PQR file with spaces between the fields and no chain letter, atoms N, CA, C, O and H, PARSE charges and radii, in Angstrom:
ATOM       1  N    MET     1      -0.586    0.398   -8.882 -0.4000 1.5000
ATOM       2  CA   MET     1      -1.734    0.068   -8.094 -0.0000 2.0000
ATOM       3  C    MET     1      -2.179   -1.375   -8.359  0.5500 1.7000
ATOM       4  O    MET     1      -2.508   -2.117   -7.433 -0.5500 1.4000
ATOM       5  N    PHE     2      -2.182   -1.751   -9.625 -0.4000 1.5000
ATOM       6  CA   PHE     2      -2.612   -3.102   -9.999 -0.0000 2.0000
ATOM       7  C    PHE     2      -1.723   -4.159   -9.349  0.5500 1.7000
ATOM       8  O    PHE     2      -2.220   -5.166   -8.845 -0.5500 1.4000
ATOM       9  H    PHE     2      -1.915   -1.148  -10.377  0.4000 1.0000
ATOM      10  N    ARG     3      -0.416   -3.934   -9.359 -0.4000 1.5000
ATOM      11  CA   ARG     3       0.512   -4.906   -8.768 -0.0000 2.0000
ATOM      12  C    ARG     3       0.321   -4.996   -7.255  0.5500 1.7000
ATOM      13  O    ARG     3       0.475   -6.068   -6.669 -0.5500 1.4000
ATOM      14  H    ARG     3      -0.012   -3.116   -9.768  0.4000 1.0000
ATOM      15  N    THR     4      -0.011   -3.880   -6.630 -0.4000 1.5000
ATOM      16  CA   THR     4      -0.270   -3.873   -5.181 -0.0000 2.0000
ATOM      17  C    THR     4      -1.488   -4.743   -4.876  0.5500 1.7000
ATOM      18  O    THR     4      -1.460   -5.549   -3.946 -0.5500 1.4000
ATOM      19  H    THR     4      -0.136   -3.010   -7.106  0.4000 1.0000
ATOM      20  N    LYS     5      -2.540   -4.583   -5.645 -0.4000 1.5000
ATOM      21  CA   LYS     5      -3.763   -5.376   -5.455 -0.0000 2.0000
ATOM      22  C    LYS     5      -3.479   -6.874   -5.610  0.5500 1.7000
ATOM      23  O    LYS     5      -3.917   -7.681   -4.791 -0.5500 1.4000
ATOM      24  H    LYS     5      -2.563   -3.929   -6.400  0.4000 1.0000
ATOM      25  N    ILE     6      -2.758   -7.231   -6.645 -0.4000 1.5000
ATOM      26  CA   ILE     6      -2.423   -8.644   -6.895 -0.0000 2.0000
ATOM      27  C    ILE     6      -1.584   -9.204   -5.741  0.5500 1.7000
ATOM      28  O    ILE     6      -1.834  -10.314   -5.272 -0.5500 1.4000
ATOM      29  H    ILE     6      -2.402   -6.575   -7.310  0.4000 1.0000
ATOM      30  N    ALA     7      -0.601   -8.444   -5.292 -0.4000 1.5000
ATOM      31  CA   ALA     7       0.268   -8.902   -4.203 -0.0000 2.0000
ATOM      32  C    ALA     7      -0.526   -9.121   -2.924  0.5500 1.7000
ATOM      33  O    ALA     7      -0.326  -10.122   -2.236 -0.5500 1.4000
ATOM      34  H    ALA     7      -0.398   -7.542   -5.673  0.4000 1.0000
ATOM      35  N    ILE     8      -1.422   -8.199   -2.598 -0.4000 1.5000
ATOM      36  CA   ILE     8      -2.243   -8.327   -1.381 -0.0000 2.0000
ATOM      37  C    ILE     8      -3.138   -9.556   -1.478  0.5500 1.7000
ATOM      38  O    ILE     8      -3.306  -10.275   -0.493 -0.5500 1.4000
ATOM      39  H    ILE     8      -1.584   -7.386   -3.157  0.4000 1.0000
ATOM      40  N    GLU     9      -3.714   -9.807   -2.652 -0.4000 1.5000
ATOM      41  CA   GLU     9      -4.601  -10.970   -2.835 -0.0000 2.0000
ATOM      42  C    GLU     9      -3.876  -12.283   -2.573  0.5500 1.7000
ATOM      43  O    GLU     9      -4.499  -13.246   -2.125 -0.5500 1.4000
ATOM      44  H    GLU     9      -3.578   -9.224   -3.452  0.4000 1.0000
ATOM      45  N    LYS    10      -2.575  -12.346   -2.842 -0.4000 1.5000
ATOM      46  CA   LYS    10      -1.800  -13.574   -2.669 -0.0000 2.0000
ATOM      47  C    LYS    10      -1.326  -13.775   -1.231  0.5500 1.7000
ATOM      48  O    LYS    10      -0.822  -14.844   -0.886 -0.5500 1.4000
ATOM      49  H    LYS    10      -2.069  -11.564   -3.207  0.4000 1.0000
ATOM      50  N    MET    11      -1.486  -12.745   -0.390 -0.4000 1.5000
ATOM      51  CA   MET    11      -0.969  -12.795    0.982 -0.0000 2.0000
ATOM      52  C    MET    11      -2.007  -13.362    1.957  0.5500 1.7000
ATOM      53  O    MET    11      -3.202  -13.416    1.666 -0.5500 1.4000
ATOM      54  H    MET    11      -1.895  -11.877   -0.670  0.4000 1.0000
ATOM      55  N    GLN    12      -1.513  -13.775    3.108 -0.4000 1.5000
ATOM      56  CA   GLN    12      -2.372  -14.227    4.193 -0.0000 2.0000
ATOM      57  C    GLN    12      -2.741  -13.035    5.074  0.5500 1.7000
ATOM      58  O    GLN    12      -1.988  -12.063    5.152 -0.5500 1.4000
ATOM      59  H    GLN    12      -0.543  -13.731    3.345  0.4000 1.0000
ATOM      60  N    VAL    13      -3.888  -13.105    5.732 -0.4000 1.5000
ATOM      61  CA   VAL    13      -4.294  -12.053    6.658 -0.0000 2.0000
ATOM      62  C    VAL    13      -3.206  -11.879    7.721  0.5500 1.7000
ATOM      63  O    VAL    13      -2.698  -12.856    8.271 -0.5500 1.4000
ATOM      64  H    VAL    13      -4.499  -13.894    5.669  0.4000 1.0000
ATOM      65  N    GLY    14      -2.862  -10.634    7.997 -0.4000 1.5000
ATOM      66  CA   GLY    14      -1.832  -10.330    8.982 -0.0000 2.0000
ATOM      67  C    GLY    14      -0.465  -10.069    8.382  0.5500 1.7000
ATOM      68  O    GLY    14       0.399   -9.495    9.045 -0.5500 1.4000
ATOM      69  H    GLY    14      -3.274   -9.840    7.551  0.4000 1.0000
ATOM      70  N    GLU    15      -0.252  -10.480    7.138 -0.4000 1.5000
ATOM      71  CA   GLU    15       1.034  -10.228    6.494 -0.0000 2.0000
ATOM      72  C    GLU    15       1.140   -8.761    6.090  0.5500 1.7000
ATOM      73  O    GLU    15       0.134   -8.072    5.919 -0.5500 1.4000
ATOM      74  H    GLU    15      -0.954  -10.946    6.599  0.4000 1.0000
ATOM      75  N    VAL    16       2.382   -8.299    5.941 -0.4000 1.5000
ATOM      76  CA   VAL    16       2.657   -6.899    5.653 -0.0000 2.0000
ATOM      77  C    VAL    16       3.370   -6.787    4.305  0.5500 1.7000
ATOM      78  O    VAL    16       4.288   -7.549    4.002 -0.5500 1.4000
ATOM      79  H    VAL    16       3.199   -8.859    6.080  0.4000 1.0000
ATOM      80  N    LEU    17       2.923   -5.820    3.507 -0.4000 1.5000
ATOM      81  CA   LEU    17       3.488   -5.571    2.191 -0.0000 2.0000
ATOM      82  C    LEU    17       4.123   -4.183    2.171  0.5500 1.7000
ATOM      83  O    LEU    17       3.529   -3.221    2.659 -0.5500 1.4000
ATOM      84  H    LEU    17       2.176   -5.201    3.753  0.4000 1.0000
ATOM      85  N    THR    18       5.320   -4.078    1.613 -0.4000 1.5000
ATOM      86  CA   THR    18       5.973   -2.790    1.418 -0.0000 2.0000
ATOM      87  C    THR    18       5.913   -2.459   -0.067  0.5500 1.7000
ATOM      88  O    THR    18       6.302   -3.264   -0.913 -0.5500 1.4000
ATOM      89  H    THR    18       5.802   -4.859    1.217  0.4000 1.0000
ATOM      90  N    VAL    19       5.420   -1.261   -0.370 -0.4000 1.5000
ATOM      91  CA   VAL    19       5.271   -0.811   -1.749 -0.0000 2.0000
ATOM      92  C    VAL    19       6.111    0.448   -1.934  0.5500 1.7000
ATOM      93  O    VAL    19       6.036    1.373   -1.126 -0.5500 1.4000
ATOM      94  H    VAL    19       5.104   -0.607    0.317  0.4000 1.0000
ATOM      95  N    LEU    20       6.910    0.481   -2.996 -0.4000 1.5000
ATOM      96  CA   LEU    20       7.688    1.666   -3.348 -0.0000 2.0000
ATOM      97  C    LEU    20       7.082    2.273   -4.610  0.5500 1.7000
ATOM      98  O    LEU    20       6.832    1.570   -5.589 -0.5500 1.4000
ATOM      99  H    LEU    20       6.972   -0.271   -3.653  0.4000 1.0000
ATOM     100  N    ALA    21       6.847    3.586   -4.577 -0.4000 1.5000
ATOM     101  CA   ALA    21       6.252    4.259   -5.725 -0.0000 2.0000
ATOM     102  C    ALA    21       6.969    5.578   -5.975  0.5500 1.7000
ATOM     103  O    ALA    21       7.430    6.235   -5.041 -0.5500 1.4000
ATOM     104  H    ALA    21       7.049    4.157   -3.781  0.4000 1.0000
ATOM     105  N    ASP    22       7.058    5.956   -7.248 -0.4000 1.5000
ATOM     106  CA   ASP    22       7.676    7.237   -7.579 -0.0000 2.0000
ATOM     107  C    ASP    22       6.679    8.217   -8.201  0.5500 1.7000
ATOM     108  O    ASP    22       7.061    9.314   -8.607 -0.5500 1.4000
ATOM     109  H    ASP    22       6.684    5.422   -8.006  0.4000 1.0000
ATOM     110  N    ASP    23       5.430    7.835   -8.277 -0.4000 1.5000
ATOM     111  CA   ASP    23       4.381    8.700   -8.810 -0.0000 2.0000
ATOM     112  C    ASP    23       3.735    9.468   -7.656  0.5500 1.7000
ATOM     113  O    ASP    23       3.176    8.850   -6.750 -0.5500 1.4000
ATOM     114  H    ASP    23       5.119    6.943   -7.947  0.4000 1.0000
ATOM     115  N    PRO    24       3.801   10.796   -7.670 -0.5600 1.5000
ATOM     116  CA   PRO    24       3.209   11.572   -6.572  0.2800 2.0000
ATOM     117  C    PRO    24       1.723   11.284   -6.347  0.5500 1.7000
ATOM     118  O    PRO    24       1.239   11.425   -5.224 -0.5500 1.4000
ATOM     119  N    ALA    25       0.998   10.889   -7.380 -0.4000 1.5000
ATOM     120  CA   ALA    25      -0.426   10.569   -7.249 -0.0000 2.0000
ATOM     121  C    ALA    25      -0.655    9.303   -6.445  0.5500 1.7000
ATOM     122  O    ALA    25      -1.754    9.085   -5.933 -0.5500 1.4000
ATOM     123  H    ALA    25       1.391   10.775   -8.292  0.4000 1.0000
ATOM     124  N    SER    26       0.366    8.463   -6.326 -0.4000 1.5000
ATOM     125  CA   SER    26       0.207    7.210   -5.587 -0.0000 2.0000
ATOM     126  C    SER    26      -0.100    7.447   -4.116  0.5500 1.7000
ATOM     127  O    SER    26      -0.755    6.620   -3.482 -0.5500 1.4000
ATOM     128  H    SER    26       1.259    8.640   -6.742  0.4000 1.0000
ATOM     129  N    GLU    27       0.360    8.558   -3.566 -0.4000 1.5000
ATOM     130  CA   GLU    27       0.081    8.854   -2.159 -0.0000 2.0000
ATOM     131  C    GLU    27      -1.428    8.874   -1.911  0.5500 1.7000
ATOM     132  O    GLU    27      -1.919    8.245   -0.973 -0.5500 1.4000
ATOM     133  H    GLU    27       0.892    9.230   -4.080  0.4000 1.0000
ATOM     134  N    ASP    28      -2.145    9.591   -2.747 -0.4000 1.5000
ATOM     135  CA   ASP    28      -3.602    9.665   -2.607 -0.0000 2.0000
ATOM     136  C    ASP    28      -4.264    8.364   -3.041  0.5500 1.7000
ATOM     137  O    ASP    28      -5.174    7.874   -2.371 -0.5500 1.4000
ATOM     138  H    ASP    28      -1.746   10.102   -3.508  0.4000 1.0000
ATOM     139  N    ASP    29      -3.809    7.800   -4.163 -0.4000 1.5000
ATOM     140  CA   ASP    29      -4.418    6.579   -4.710 -0.0000 2.0000
ATOM     141  C    ASP    29      -4.330    5.409   -3.736  0.5500 1.7000
ATOM     142  O    ASP    29      -5.334    4.747   -3.475 -0.5500 1.4000
ATOM     143  H    ASP    29      -3.071    8.198   -4.707  0.4000 1.0000
ATOM     144  N    ILE    30      -3.155    5.149   -3.203 -0.4000 1.5000
ATOM     145  CA   ILE    30      -2.977    4.008   -2.306 -0.0000 2.0000
ATOM     146  C    ILE    30      -3.692    4.243   -0.981  0.5500 1.7000
ATOM     147  O    ILE    30      -4.280    3.312   -0.432 -0.5500 1.4000
ATOM     148  H    ILE    30      -2.339    5.687   -3.415  0.4000 1.0000
ATOM     149  N    SER    31      -3.655    5.450   -0.463 -0.4000 1.5000
ATOM     150  CA   SER    31      -4.361    5.749    0.785 -0.0000 2.0000
ATOM     151  C    SER    31      -5.859    5.490    0.641  0.5500 1.7000
ATOM     152  O    SER    31      -6.472    4.881    1.518 -0.5500 1.4000
ATOM     153  H    SER    31      -3.177    6.207   -0.910  0.4000 1.0000
ATOM     154  N    LYS    32      -6.442    5.947   -0.450 -0.4000 1.5000
ATOM     155  CA   LYS    32      -7.878    5.725   -0.692 -0.0000 2.0000
ATOM     156  C    LYS    32      -8.172    4.244   -0.902  0.5500 1.7000
ATOM     157  O    LYS    32      -9.167    3.733   -0.388 -0.5500 1.4000
ATOM     158  H    LYS    32      -5.944    6.443   -1.162  0.4000 1.0000
ATOM     159  N    TRP    33      -7.323    3.553   -1.649 -0.4000 1.5000
ATOM     160  CA   TRP    33      -7.536    2.130   -1.914 -0.0000 2.0000
ATOM     161  C    TRP    33      -7.503    1.329   -0.620  0.5500 1.7000
ATOM     162  O    TRP    33      -8.343    0.453   -0.412 -0.5500 1.4000
ATOM     163  H    TRP    33      -6.515    3.968   -2.067  0.4000 1.0000
ATOM     164  N    VAL    34      -6.532    1.622    0.257 -0.4000 1.5000
ATOM     165  CA   VAL    34      -6.428    0.917    1.541 -0.0000 2.0000
ATOM     166  C    VAL    34      -7.709    1.114    2.354  0.5500 1.7000
ATOM     167  O    VAL    34      -8.248    0.154    2.905 -0.5500 1.4000
ATOM     168  H    VAL    34      -5.850    2.334    0.088  0.4000 1.0000
ATOM     169  N    ASN    35      -8.189    2.343    2.428 -0.4000 1.5000
ATOM     170  CA   ASN    35      -9.424    2.604    3.169 -0.0000 2.0000
ATOM     171  C    ASN    35     -10.625    1.890    2.553  0.5500 1.7000
ATOM     172  O    ASN    35     -11.458    1.333    3.268 -0.5500 1.4000
ATOM     173  H    ASN    35      -7.750    3.122    1.981  0.4000 1.0000
ATOM     174  N    ARG    36     -10.709    1.909    1.239 -0.4000 1.5000
ATOM     175  CA   ARG    36     -11.836    1.291    0.530 -0.0000 2.0000
ATOM     176  C    ARG    36     -11.848   -0.227    0.693  0.5500 1.7000
ATOM     177  O    ARG    36     -12.917   -0.830    0.786 -0.5500 1.4000
ATOM     178  H    ARG    36     -10.033    2.362    0.658  0.4000 1.0000
ATOM     179  N    THR    37     -10.682   -0.843    0.728 -0.4000 1.5000
ATOM     180  CA   THR    37     -10.605   -2.302    0.779 -0.0000 2.0000
ATOM     181  C    THR    37     -10.535   -2.850    2.199  0.5500 1.7000
ATOM     182  O    THR    37     -10.646   -4.059    2.404 -0.5500 1.4000
ATOM     183  H    THR    37      -9.813   -0.354    0.652  0.4000 1.0000
ATOM     184  N    GLY    38     -10.350   -1.968    3.185 -0.4000 1.5000
ATOM     185  CA   GLY    38     -10.350   -2.402    4.578 -0.0000 2.0000
ATOM     186  C    GLY    38      -9.009   -2.872    5.109  0.5500 1.7000
ATOM     187  O    GLY    38      -8.945   -3.434    6.202 -0.5500 1.4000
ATOM     188  H    GLY    38     -10.259   -0.986    3.019  0.4000 1.0000
ATOM     189  N    HIS    39      -7.944   -2.658    4.366 -0.4000 1.5000
ATOM     190  CA   HIS    39      -6.624   -3.011    4.863 -0.0000 2.0000
ATOM     191  C    HIS    39      -6.091   -1.873    5.721  0.5500 1.7000
ATOM     192  O    HIS    39      -6.754   -0.844    5.851 -0.5500 1.4000
ATOM     193  H    HIS    39      -7.996   -2.202    3.478  0.4000 1.0000
ATOM     194  N    GLU    40      -4.920   -2.031    6.304 -0.4000 1.5000
ATOM     195  CA   GLU    40      -4.381   -1.029    7.226 -0.0000 2.0000
ATOM     196  C    GLU    40      -3.080   -0.450    6.683  0.5500 1.7000
ATOM     197  O    GLU    40      -2.132   -1.184    6.406 -0.5500 1.4000
ATOM     198  H    GLU    40      -4.382   -2.867    6.198  0.4000 1.0000
ATOM     199  N    LEU    41      -3.044    0.864    6.533 -0.4000 1.5000
ATOM     200  CA   LEU    41      -1.826    1.551    6.122 -0.0000 2.0000
ATOM     201  C    LEU    41      -1.012    1.808    7.379  0.5500 1.7000
ATOM     202  O    LEU    41      -1.333    2.698    8.167 -0.5500 1.4000
ATOM     203  H    LEU    41      -3.814    1.460    6.758  0.4000 1.0000
ATOM     204  N    LEU    42       0.049    1.020    7.561 -0.4000 1.5000
ATOM     205  CA   LEU    42       0.868    1.125    8.765 -0.0000 2.0000
ATOM     206  C    LEU    42       1.767    2.343    8.731  0.5500 1.7000
ATOM     207  O    LEU    42       1.974    2.996    9.753 -0.5500 1.4000
ATOM     208  H    LEU    42       0.309    0.297    6.920  0.4000 1.0000
ATOM     209  N    SER    43       2.308    2.656    7.547 -0.4000 1.5000
ATOM     210  CA   SER    43       3.156    3.844    7.437 -0.0000 2.0000
ATOM     211  C    SER    43       3.277    4.269    5.986  0.5500 1.7000
ATOM     212  O    SER    43       3.058    3.490    5.058 -0.5500 1.4000
ATOM     213  H    SER    43       2.140    2.125    6.717  0.4000 1.0000
ATOM     214  N    MET    44       3.634    5.537    5.826 -0.4000 1.5000
ATOM     215  CA   MET    44       3.914    6.102    4.515 -0.0000 2.0000
ATOM     216  C    MET    44       5.070    7.076    4.715  0.5500 1.7000
ATOM     217  O    MET    44       4.945    8.045    5.463 -0.5500 1.4000
ATOM     218  H    MET    44       3.812    6.170    6.580  0.4000 1.0000
ATOM     219  N    ASN    45       6.186    6.822    4.052 -0.4000 1.5000
ATOM     220  CA   ASN    45       7.376    7.650    4.198 -0.0000 2.0000
ATOM     221  C    ASN    45       7.846    8.142    2.842  0.5500 1.7000
ATOM     222  O    ASN    45       7.888    7.384    1.873 -0.5500 1.4000
ATOM     223  H    ASN    45       6.287    6.034    3.444  0.4000 1.0000
ATOM     224  N    LYS    46       8.194    9.404    2.783 -0.4000 1.5000
ATOM     225  CA   LYS    46       8.722    9.996    1.551 -0.0000 2.0000
ATOM     226  C    LYS    46      10.223   10.168    1.694  0.5500 1.7000
ATOM     227  O    LYS    46      10.713   10.682    2.700 -0.5500 1.4000
ATOM     228  H    LYS    46       8.160   10.020    3.570  0.4000 1.0000
ATOM     229  N    ASN    47      10.940    9.733    0.677 -0.4000 1.5000
ATOM     230  CA   ASN    47      12.390    9.882    0.635 -0.0000 2.0000
ATOM     231  C    ASN    47      12.761   10.315   -0.780  0.5500 1.7000
ATOM     232  O    ASN    47      12.769    9.504   -1.707 -0.5500 1.4000
ATOM     233  H    ASN    47      10.542    9.316   -0.140  0.4000 1.0000
ATOM     234  N    ASP    48      13.064   11.587   -0.934 -0.4000 1.5000
ATOM     235  CA   ASP    48      13.313   12.173   -2.255 -0.0000 2.0000
ATOM     236  C    ASP    48      12.076   11.980   -3.130  0.5500 1.7000
ATOM     237  O    ASP    48      11.005   12.484   -2.793 -0.5500 1.4000
ATOM     238  H    ASP    48      13.057   12.246   -0.181  0.4000 1.0000
ATOM     239  N    ASN    49      12.200   11.269   -4.235 -0.4000 1.5000
ATOM     240  CA   ASN    49      11.069   11.070   -5.151 -0.0000 2.0000
ATOM     241  C    ASN    49      10.364    9.737   -4.942  0.5500 1.7000
ATOM     242  O    ASN    49       9.484    9.375   -5.724 -0.5500 1.4000
ATOM     243  H    ASN    49      13.070   10.860   -4.510  0.4000 1.0000
ATOM     244  N    VAL    50      10.735    9.007   -3.905 -0.4000 1.5000
ATOM     245  CA   VAL    50      10.150    7.683   -3.667 -0.0000 2.0000
ATOM     246  C    VAL    50       9.276    7.728   -2.416  0.5500 1.7000
ATOM     247  O    VAL    50       9.665    8.265   -1.378 -0.5500 1.4000
ATOM     248  H    VAL    50      11.449    9.301   -3.270  0.4000 1.0000
ATOM     249  N    ILE    51       8.086    7.146   -2.547 -0.4000 1.5000
ATOM     250  CA   ILE    51       7.177    7.021   -1.414 -0.0000 2.0000
ATOM     251  C    ILE    51       7.111    5.539   -1.051  0.5500 1.7000
ATOM     252  O    ILE    51       6.873    4.689   -1.909 -0.5500 1.4000
ATOM     253  H    ILE    51       7.771    6.710   -3.390  0.4000 1.0000
ATOM     254  N    GLU    52       7.325    5.241    0.226 -0.4000 1.5000
ATOM     255  CA   GLU    52       7.280    3.859    0.707 -0.0000 2.0000
ATOM     256  C    GLU    52       6.028    3.684    1.556  0.5500 1.7000
ATOM     257  O    GLU    52       5.832    4.393    2.543 -0.5500 1.4000
ATOM     258  H    GLU    52       7.519    5.932    0.924  0.4000 1.0000
ATOM     259  N    PHE    53       5.188    2.738    1.166 -0.4000 1.5000
ATOM     260  CA   PHE    53       3.962    2.408    1.889 -0.0000 2.0000
ATOM     261  C    PHE    53       4.142    1.053    2.559  0.5500 1.7000
ATOM     262  O    PHE    53       4.688    0.128    1.958 -0.5500 1.4000
ATOM     263  H    PHE    53       5.347    2.162    0.365  0.4000 1.0000
ATOM     264  N    THR    54       3.691    0.936    3.782 -0.4000 1.5000
ATOM     265  CA   THR    54       3.671   -0.349    4.476 -0.0000 2.0000
ATOM     266  C    THR    54       2.203   -0.651    4.759  0.5500 1.7000
ATOM     267  O    THR    54       1.537    0.077    5.495 -0.5500 1.4000
ATOM     268  H    THR    54       3.247    1.687    4.270  0.4000 1.0000
ATOM     269  N    ILE    55       1.709   -1.742    4.160 -0.4000 1.5000
ATOM     270  CA   ILE    55       0.293   -2.083    4.216 -0.0000 2.0000
ATOM     271  C    ILE    55       0.118   -3.459    4.851  0.5500 1.7000
ATOM     272  O    ILE    55       0.796   -4.418    4.483 -0.5500 1.4000
ATOM     273  H    ILE    55       2.250   -2.333    3.562  0.4000 1.0000
ATOM     274  N    LYS    56      -0.799   -3.538    5.809 -0.4000 1.5000
ATOM     275  CA   LYS    56      -1.106   -4.811    6.473 -0.0000 2.0000
ATOM     276  C    LYS    56      -2.414   -5.349    5.916  0.5500 1.7000
ATOM     277  O    LYS    56      -3.418   -4.637    5.877 -0.5500 1.4000
ATOM     278  H    LYS    56      -1.350   -2.758    6.108  0.4000 1.0000
ATOM     279  N    LYS    57      -2.403   -6.608    5.486 -0.4000 1.5000
ATOM     280  CA   LYS    57      -3.622   -7.249    5.001 -0.0000 2.0000
ATOM     281  C    LYS    57      -4.480   -7.585    6.202  0.5500 1.7000
ATOM     282  O    LYS    57      -4.057   -8.319    7.095 -0.5500 1.4000
ATOM     283  H    LYS    57      -1.587   -7.186    5.518  0.4000 1.0000
ATOM     284  N    VAL    58      -5.683   -7.047    6.220 -0.4000 1.5000
ATOM     285  CA   VAL    58      -6.571   -7.217    7.378 -0.0000 2.0000
ATOM     286  C    VAL    58      -7.649   -8.251    7.105  0.5500 1.7000
ATOM     287  O    VAL    58      -8.083   -8.947    8.022 -0.5500 1.4000
ATOM     288  H    VAL    58      -6.026   -6.451    5.495  0.4000 1.0000
ATOM     289  N    LYS    59      -8.083   -8.360    5.868 -0.4000 1.5000
ATOM     290  CA   LYS    59      -9.152   -9.337    5.567 -0.0000 2.0000
ATOM     291  C    LYS    59      -8.923  -10.035    4.261  0.5500 1.7000
ATOM     292  O    LYS    59      -9.725  -10.880    3.864 -0.5500 1.4000
ATOM     293  H    LYS    59      -7.731   -7.795    5.122  0.4000 1.0000
C-alpha cells in the first residue's frame, strides 16, 4: 500500500498505475484507499494468487 501511495504521488494527473498484489486483503485495502483519496479504480483482475489493480490518478 505504501509503495502505491508513493508511486501515485510522483505521477501526473491522468496517468495510470498498474499494481500487482498477492495479499488477499489488498483487494479491500486498495479499493477503500482509491475511494478515500479520490482516484479512479479502472479495473481489478484476479489471476490465481495475484490481483492486478489499474488506478488512474485523478487529482
